[in-house]
C-alpha positions, 0 to 999 in steps of 0.5 A, spaced: 721 809 183 728 811 187 728 817 190 734 822 189 737 821 196 738 813 194 740 815 187 746 819 190 748 814 195 748 808 190 752 812 185 757 812 191 757 804 193 762 802 189 767 808 191 765 806 198 767 798 197 774 801 194 775 805 200 775 811 195 770 816 199 772 822 203 770 821 210 764 826 210 761 822 204 763 815 207 759 817 214 753 819 210 753 813 206 753 809 212 748 813 216 743 812 209 745 804 209 743 803 216 736 806 215 734 804 208 732 797 206 733 798 198 740 801 199 742 795 204 740 790 199 744 794 193 750 794 198 749 787 199 749 785 192 755 789 190 759 785 196 757 779 193 759 780 186 765 782 188 767 776 192 764 772 187 769 775 182 775 775 186 774 767 187 774 766 180 781 763 177 785 768 173 786 765 166 793 766 162 792 767 155 796 763 150 802 766 147 799 765 140 792 769 142 794 776 139 797 773 132 790 769 132 786 775 133 790 779 128 789 774 123 782 774 124 781 781 123 785 782 117 782 776 114 775 779 115 778 786 112 780 782 106 774 779 105 770 786 105 775 788 099 779 793 103 786 793 102 790 792 109 797 796 109 801 797 115 801 804 118 805 808 114 804 815 111 801 814 104 807 817 100 811 811 103 808 806 099 810 810 092 817 807 089 818 814 086 818 817 093 823 812 095 828 813 090 828 821 090 828 821 097 834 816 097 838 820 092 837 826 095 840 823 102 846 820 098 847 827 094 847 831 101 852 826 104 856 826 098 857 833 098 858 833 106 864 828 105 867 831 099 867 838 103 871 834 109 876 830 104 877 835 099 877 842 103 872 847 102 869 848 094 868 855 095 875 857 097 877 863 093 883 862 089 889 864 091 891 871 088 899 871 090 902 873 097 903 880 094 896 881 093 894 878 100 899 882 104 897 888 100 890 887 102 891 885 109 898 887 112 900 894 110 897 900 112 900 907 112 902 906 119 906 900 118 913 901 120 916 896 115 917 896 108 913 892 103 919 888 101 921 887 109 915 884 110 915 879 104 922 877 106 920 875 113 914 872 111 917 868 106 923 865 110 918 863 116 913 859 112 914 852 109 913 854 102 920 856 101 924 852 105 
């Protein structure tokens, strides 16, 4: 049976190999390895394993590997009777949703473009120059008479030129 000190040291052997231990643990592990035959054996086995793995040649997968894996998974799912769909929201597969959504988008775009090209739909109808001037330009403090203001307005606008 392994004692608790050896257990703690062996948990840190991989970190020692990767040089990830802080300095205090590094010293503790090396001191323990100098005195413990079982942990020395474990340390030697770990070093040999890393050396053997590093000598292996690196494999490059074929360009069609992912396609074949995906096809195999899909075929196995289909053989179980499951329906395989792309990862889209569940409502996306209903044609009515697409039609209604598309119609709403067209309606909104048409409304916006109509307002831009034809002007504002909710504009108040003109009630005449006199009414506008009565509401917005005249007050009891105005030094000009109503007729004078209307004549100036009419002569300066392009409506009557």
